[in-house]
N, C-alpha and C positions, 0 to 999 in steps of 0.2 A: 376798172376805171374807164369812164366814157370819154371819147374824143370830143373836142369842142366842135360845134357845128360849122359848116362851111358858109353860113349865111348869118346876117346880123340878127334879124327877127323875122317873124312871119306876119303877113298882112292880116289885119284884124277882120277883114271881110272875106277874102277869097282863100286865105291861108297859104298863099304862095310865098316862098322865101324872098326876103329883101336882101340882096347881096351887100357885103361890106363896101363902103365908099359910094354907093349908088344914091340917087335921089329918092325920097319918099315924101308922103304927105301926112300932116297931122290936122286934126280938127281944131278950129279956133275956140270951141266951147270948152270951158274949164272942166266940166264933168268928164269929158273924154280924155283929158290930159292929166289925170291924177297919177301920182307916182305908182300906185299898185295896179292900176288898170289903164295904163297909157295905150291909147289906140294909135296904130300906125297903118298907113295904107300904101299899097304899091303903086297905085295910079289914081287919077281923078275919078274914074268910074267906080272904083271900090269906095272912095270917100263919099261919093254921091249916093251910093246904095245904102250907106249907114244913116244918112240924114233923116229920112222918114221914119226909120225904126227908132231912132233916139228922140224923135219929136222936137228937133231943134227949130226955133223960130228964125233966128238969124245966125248963120254959120258960114264960115269960109274955110277953104283948104289952104294950109300954109306949107310951102315946099321947104324941105330940109334935106341935109345930106347925112347919110348913115356914117358912123365912124369907121375907120379902118380896123382891121382885125386886131392889130397891136393896141390901138386906142381902146377898143372894146374890152380886151383882156385886162388891160391895166385898170380900167374903170370897174370891172366886175370882180377883181381880186378882193376877197373878203379880208377885213382886218381881223386880228385875233378876237376882237369883241365886236363883230359886225352888228350894227343896229343898236348897240348899247352905248349909253352916254356914260362917260367916266364920272364917277362920283367923287367929288372932292371932300375933304375932311369937314367942310362947313355945310354940306348939303343935309337937309332933313330927310331921314329915311323912314319916317313913320307918317301915317295919315293923321294930321293934327286934329281934324274934326272928329275922327273916330276916337282918338285918345281922350279928347276933351269930353266927348259924350259919355264914354265909359266911366271916367272919373266922376263926372256929374251924377250919373245914374247910380253908381256904386256908393258914393259918399256924400253927394250934395255939395261938394267942394268945387271951387273954380280952379283953373289951370293957368299957370303963368307961361309966357312965351319961352322962357329958358328951359322949361320941362321938355320940350321937343328936342332941343339940342342935347340935353342930358340923355334922353332915351335913344337918340340916334347914335350917340357915342357908345352906349351899351350894345346896341344892335351891331355896330361895326366890330366891337370886341368879340361878340358871340360869332359873327360871320367869319372873322379872321381865324378863330379857333376851329370852326367847322371846316374851313378851307384846308387848314393844315391837317386836320384829321382825315379828310378825304385824300389828300396827297399821300399821307403816310400809309393809307390803305391801298394805294396804287390806282385810285379812281380819278376820273375827270369830272365827276358829278358830285356835288354836295347834296347829301341826303339828310332826312330828318334824324337819322341815328347819329349823325355827326354833331348834332347840337345837344349838349348836355342839359338836361332839365334842371332847373333850380331846385334846391332843397326847400321843401315847405316846412314852416315852423322853425322854432329856435333849435339850435344845436344843443344837444344834451350830453355832450361827451364828458363834461366835468360836473354833471349833476348826479348826486347820489340820492336815491330814494330809500328812505328808511321806513320800514313798516313796524307796526307794533307787533310784538310777539303774540301768538295765539294763546288763549288761556287753556 
């Protein structure tokens, strides 16, 4: 297990550590402040060095304060489903346009809006069974083998086939 770093982040320009609770600078341009690539700078010189590289026309440096170590750890603690949005029972779990296209191409039929809700309910049931199957197997990953394939064709358990006797 790795220890948490003794600094908040590294400067995007010079890579020096920015200590917890210290001041730092961010660029006012939105492309520098995206969630996945947020640029932070330890001083004005580092911010100024990035401006010609990023081809900013009008930019300014905004001073901010780094969080304390406790605030940073509380913010960075992942939830059990980090990054995932909880799906409620009413959410549509299928891509409606793809399903409609498939039905149209396969049969020439139209698709009602209630079809997506019905398919989503079936997907939930299949997913719930697969989750239980993975748990029973002692795994934390649902795999393709946990999903039972539907039986194709009609069941013939009660059908008796009689053949004519050979002459």
